[in-house]
N, C-alpha and C positions, 0 to 999 in steps of 0.2 A: 538755475536750480533754486528751489525754495522749499521751506518746510513750515509746519505749524507745530509749535511746542507749547507745553504747559509748565509754568513755574509760578509759584506764589499765588496759586488759585486763579491765574489769568492765562489766556491764550494769546500767543504772539506769532505773527507771520514773519519769518526771518529769511534772509538770504546772505550768502558769504560776503564779507566786507562791510556789513551793516552794523551800526552802533545802536545800542538799545539800553534803556533804563528800566530795570526790573526791580521787584521787591528785594530787600537787602538779603544778601547771602554772606555767611561768615567765612569768606575766602579772601586771602591776602591779595593785594594789588600785584599784577603781573603773573599770577598763577592761571592755570587752565581749569575750566569747568566743563563737564560733559552732561548734557541733557538727554535722558533716555526715554522720556515720555513724549514721543513724537506722534502726533495724530495724523499727519498727512505729509507726504513728500511728493513734490512735483518737479518734473524736468521737461519743459516744453509741453507737448501734448500728452506725455506719459505721466499720469497721476496715480499714486498709490495711497489709498485711504485705509487707515487701520480700523480694527474693530476690538477694542477702542484704540490700541496703539499699533504702529507698524512694527512688526517683529524685526529685531536686528538693526533698526535705524537709530542713529545717534547724531546729535548736533554738538560740535565742539566750539567753545568760545574762550576768549581771554578776558580777564578782569582788568578793566582800564582804571576805574576809580570807585571810591565810595563817597557818598555825599547825602545831602538833604534837599528835598524839593523846596519851592517857595512856600511861604506861610499861607495857610488857608484860614480865613477869619470865620469864626462861628459866633453868631449872636442869637441868644434865646431871649425872647421878649414876650411879656404878658401884658396885654393892654389893660388899662385902668387898674392895675395892681401895684404900680410903682416898683416894677421889677424888670431889670435888664441885666443879663449876664453875658460877658464877652470872653471868648476863649480863642486861642490860636493853636494850630497844629502844623508841624513840619515832618513829613514822612521821610524815612531813610530809604535810600535806593543804592543799587549797585549798577554801574555802567559797564556794559560788556561789548566786545567786538566779536562778531561771528566769524570764525576762522575756517570752518568746514562742516559739510553735511555728508554723512555716510549713510547710504540706504541699501 
């Protein structure tokens, strides 16, 4: 069984037992989170597509940890102007484990 959910402005294909890093959620480690914006639910050949969401479908997950991704380097450079600007960014994430899909 699998589902497609929306969180943090992105879509993820998830299955039970899968670990996933999503945009940061303000939920404590060890707590449960429910995603109700489910776009698609599939079970073998039986596929249920929402318009835009599947009514009554939810995905339950457990928060494993909070953290930050690796640093991304940003360089802005203007040729012949003696100008170069260096920056870095580390995005926050929430790691979750999918525990169940109800459709």
